[in-house]
C-alpha positions in Angstrom: 0.0 0.0 0.0 2.8 2.4 0.8 5.0 3.3 -2.1 8.8 3.1 -1.9 9.0 6.9 -2.1 6.7 7.3 0.9 8.6 4.7 2.9 11.9 6.5 2.0 10.4 9.8 3.1 9.3 8.3 6.4 12.7 6.7 6.9 14.4 10.0 6.3 12.0 11.7 8.7 13.0 9.2 11.3 16.7 9.6 10.7 16.8 13.4 10.5 13.8 14.4 12.6 12.8 16.9 9.9 9.1 16.9 9.1 8.5 16.2 5.4 5.9 19.0 4.9 7.5 22.2 6.3 5.0 24.2 4.2 2.2 23.2 6.5 4.0 25.1 9.3 3.1 22.7 12.0 5.0 23.7 15.2 6.1 21.8 17.0 6.4 19.2 14.3 5.7 15.6 15.4 8.7 13.9 16.9 9.3 10.8 14.8 11.5 9.2 17.5 8.5 8.9 19.8 6.0 7.5 17.3 5.5 4.1 15.8 6.0 3.5 12.0 2.2 3.1 11.7 1.6 6.4 13.3 4.2 8.1 11.2 2.5 6.7 8.1 -0.9 8.0 9.3 0.6 11.4 10.0 2.3 11.4 6.6 -0.9 10.4 4.8 -3.0 13.2 6.5 -0.3 15.8 6.0 0.2 14.9 2.3 -3.6 15.3 1.7 -3.5 18.6 3.5 -0.4 19.7 1.5 -2.1 18.7 -1.8 -5.2 20.6 -1.0 -3.1 23.7 0.0 -1.2 23.5 -3.3 -4.4 23.8 -5.3 -5.9 26.4 -2.9 -8.7 24.0 -1.8 -8.0 23.4 1.9 -11.2 25.2 2.8 -13.4 22.9 0.8 -13.8 20.2 3.5 -14.7 20.4 7.1 -11.9 18.2 8.4 -9.2 20.3 6.9 -10.2 23.2 9.0 -9.3 21.1 12.1 -5.7 20.6 10.9 -3.3 23.3 12.3 -1.7 25.5 9.7 
């Protein structure tokens, strides 16, 4: 289900501690050293959707995206 690119991004996030979506301006960013791989995948999935919606200026189109910090 997870592409090799996503797995590589999550692995890099675990190694460096740098959140893969800095444009979302989530502070403090989730600490990958305290989370399971499953939780990192979930956070990555939700953050990637939020990022994609922001790129096309559509983050306000759904109710749940209003609940994600920006």
